[in-house]
N, C-alpha and C positions, 0 to 999 in steps of 0.2 A: 542622845539618841541611839537606838539599838542599832546593831548591825542588819537586823531583818529589815526594820523601818527604812533604813538608808539604802538597802538593796531595792527596796519596793519602789522608793522614790526615783531612784536611777532608772530602773525599767519604765516606770510611768512617764519620766521626762523624755527616754528614748522613743518609746512609742508616740508619744505626743510629736515629737520633732519629725519624725518619719510621716506621720498622718499629714502635719503642716506641708511638709515639703513635697508630698505627692498631691496635695491640694493646690499648692502654688504653681507647681508646673504643668498642672492640667493632666497629670498622669491618670487619675481617676476615670475622666471621660475617654481617655485614650484606651484603657484597659476595658472598659465597657463596649468599646467598638472593635474589638478583637474578632475577626473573622466576618466582619461586614465591610461592604463596600462603602467608600466615603460618599456621603450625601450630597446632592447638589443643593445650592443656595436657591430659595425661592425667589420669584420675580417680585420685585417691590418697587414703590415709587420711590425715586432718589430723594425727592423733597421731603419724603415722610420719615426718612431714617433719622434716628437720633445724632444730633451734632450736624447736621446738614448746614452749610454756609453759602447762602447765595454769593456769586463772584461780584465784586465791586472793582471797577476799573475805571480810570480817567476818561471821560467821555466828552466829546466836542460840544461847543454850543449849538443847539438845534436851530435850523433855519425857519423862518417864518413860512406857514402853510399858504401856498397860493391857489385859487379856485379857478378854474378855466371850464366853464359850464359846456361851452359849444366846442371843445377841443378833444379830438380822439386821444391825444397824448395826456397822461396823468402827471402832475409835477411830482418829481420825486422817484419816478417809476424807473427800475433797472432794466426792463424789457417791455418789448411791445407785446408779446403774446407770453401768456401765462404757461409755465412749464410745471413739471412734477418734482422739482428739486425740494429738497428739504428747506423750509423758511420760517417756520412758528414752532412753537412749543409742541412737542408732542410728535413731530415728524422723525422718520428714521433716513439715514444715510449710511452708505458704506465707506469705511475706512480701509486705504491699503497701507499696510504696514511693511516696509522692505527696508530691514536695518542690516549692513554690512560694515561693521567696525572691526579696525583692526589696528593694533598698538603694539610697537616693539622697541624697547628701550634697555640699553646694556650700558654698565658703568663699571669702572675698576679704579681703585686707588690704592696706593702703597704710600707708607711712610716709614723712615728708618732713621734712628737717632742713636749716636754712640757719644757717651761723655766720660771723661777720665779727669780727677782731680789729685793732685799729690802735694802735699806741705810739710815743710820741715824747718827747724830752728838750729842749724848747726852751731852757731855762736851767739851768746848774749851777754857779753862783757864777763867772759867766762864763768857766769852763774848757771849755765843752762846744765851742767852736771848735777849741781847740788840741788837746784830746783826739781828736775825731774824727778830725782831720788825721794824727794819728800812727797810729791804728789802722784807719780806713776809708778807701778811695780818695778821691782829690780830688771835692769836687763833693758829698759826702753832706751832706744835712740833717738837723741835730739835732731838728727838728719832725717829722719822718717817718722816724722808724728803722725801725718794723717794721709792716707791713700784710698780714694773714692773712685768708683767706676759704675757706670750704669749702661744699659743697652736696651733700647726700645724699639720693637719691630711691629708695625700694624698693615695688616694686608686685608683689604675689603673689597667684596665683588657684589654686584647687584644685577638683576635682570628682570624686565616684564616682557611677557609674550602672551597677548590676549588676543583671541578672535571671536568674535560675536556675530551671528547671522540669524536674523529672524524675518521670514516673510509669511505674512499671515493676512487674512482680511475679516473684518469684524464690522458687525451692524451697531451703531450709535444711535443713541436717542438724544434730541435737543430738549434740554432741560430748562433753558433760560435765554431769552432774548434781551440784549442789551441795549441801551437807549440809542445807540450809534448803528445799530443794526446787525452787530456781531452776534454770533450764536454760541451759547455753552452746550458742550456735548458731553455726554457720558455713555460708555459702552462697556459691555462685560460679557465673557464668553466662556463657558464651562464646558469641557469634554471630558468624559469618564471613559476609560479603556481599562477593563476589567477592575482593578483596585487602587487606579491611581487617576486623579482628576488633574487636567491642566486647567489653568485659570488665567484669562488674559482680560486684563483691564486698562481702560483708556480714559483720559479726560484731557480737556482743554478747551480753547476759544478758537473759532473758524470765522472766516469772511464768508458771507453767502456767495461772493463773486468767485470763490476758489473751488466751489462746487461745479464737478462737470456735469455735462449733459445726461450723463449716465447715473446721476445722484451719487457720485463717488468723490472722495478727497484722499489726497495723499498724507502722510503722517507729518512730512516736514513743513507743512501749510497749517499745522495746528500751533497755536501759540500757548504757552504755558502748558506745554504738553506733559502728561504724566502716564507713562506706559509701563505697565507691570506684567511680566508673563513668568509664572512658576507653576508650582503643582503641590499637591499634597496626596498623602496616602503611603502605601508600603514602600515604594521605592525612594521618594523624597525622604521618609522617615529613616531609612536605612543611609542614607547619603549624609545625614546630619549627625554630629557627636552627640552622645547621650548629655542629658541635662546635668549629670554630675560632672561631667568633664568640663562643659560650659562654664558651670559655676566654679570649678577649680581654675580655669584658665582666668576668670574675672578678678578672683580674690588674691591669686598667688602673684606677688610682686616681682618674682624673678622667671 
C-alpha cells in the first residue's frame, strides 16, 4: 500500500473516531444549543412514559366488607366528614422537603518499621577461605557475607466534611393507589433562571393518614423516597469536568 493511501486511511480513521466520540458524548446536541436557554420538559402522564413500572409492595390480606344500611358510619371509613386531602389517583398534595445533613469524619494512621539482617561464616572446618575464593571474588570476607537492611514508613490521613441543606416545597401527583390504601406519589419541579434550570424530582409511597389537614406531608414520612435536586445549563456545565477528562479518569489505571 502506498504512503498516500496509508495517510488517507489514517485521516479517515481519525475523523470517524472524532465523529463517533462527539455522538457518544452528546456533544452535537450541546453544540446546537449554544446561545439558547435550556428547554423545560413538557408535562407528561408518568404512566405513559417508556419504562414506567407500577410499584408492587407486600400487602395485608383484605378484610371482608360489611354493609350497614341504616348506619351513619361506613365500615372502613377513616373520617366522619369528607375532606379535601389527596386520596385517589390524580390528586395533588404538597411535600415539604427540609434536609439538613452534616457529617464530619477525620482519621490518621501511621506505620513505621525498620529491619536489619547480618550474616557471616567466620569458620567452617578451616575450609571457609578456599571455598570463598572459588565462589566469590577475591577479597571476600567470611565473617561478613550478608548485610541487609530495610526501612518502611507510611503516614496516611483522611477527612470528610460534608454539609447539605435543602429547604423546598413541591407539589406531587398521586400516580397509584395500592391495595392497602397507601399512595404512590411523583412530583417534579423545574425552575429556569436565565440560562440555568434547577430540577427537583421526588418519588415514594405515603400513607393517607400522614397527610395534614392542609394537604401537605413532610419528606421523612415518605417510604422508598427518591429525592433528586440538581440542575443543567451553563453553570452546571462549567462545574463538570470535560468528557475527555472523565474518559481519561475512567480508563487510566493509575
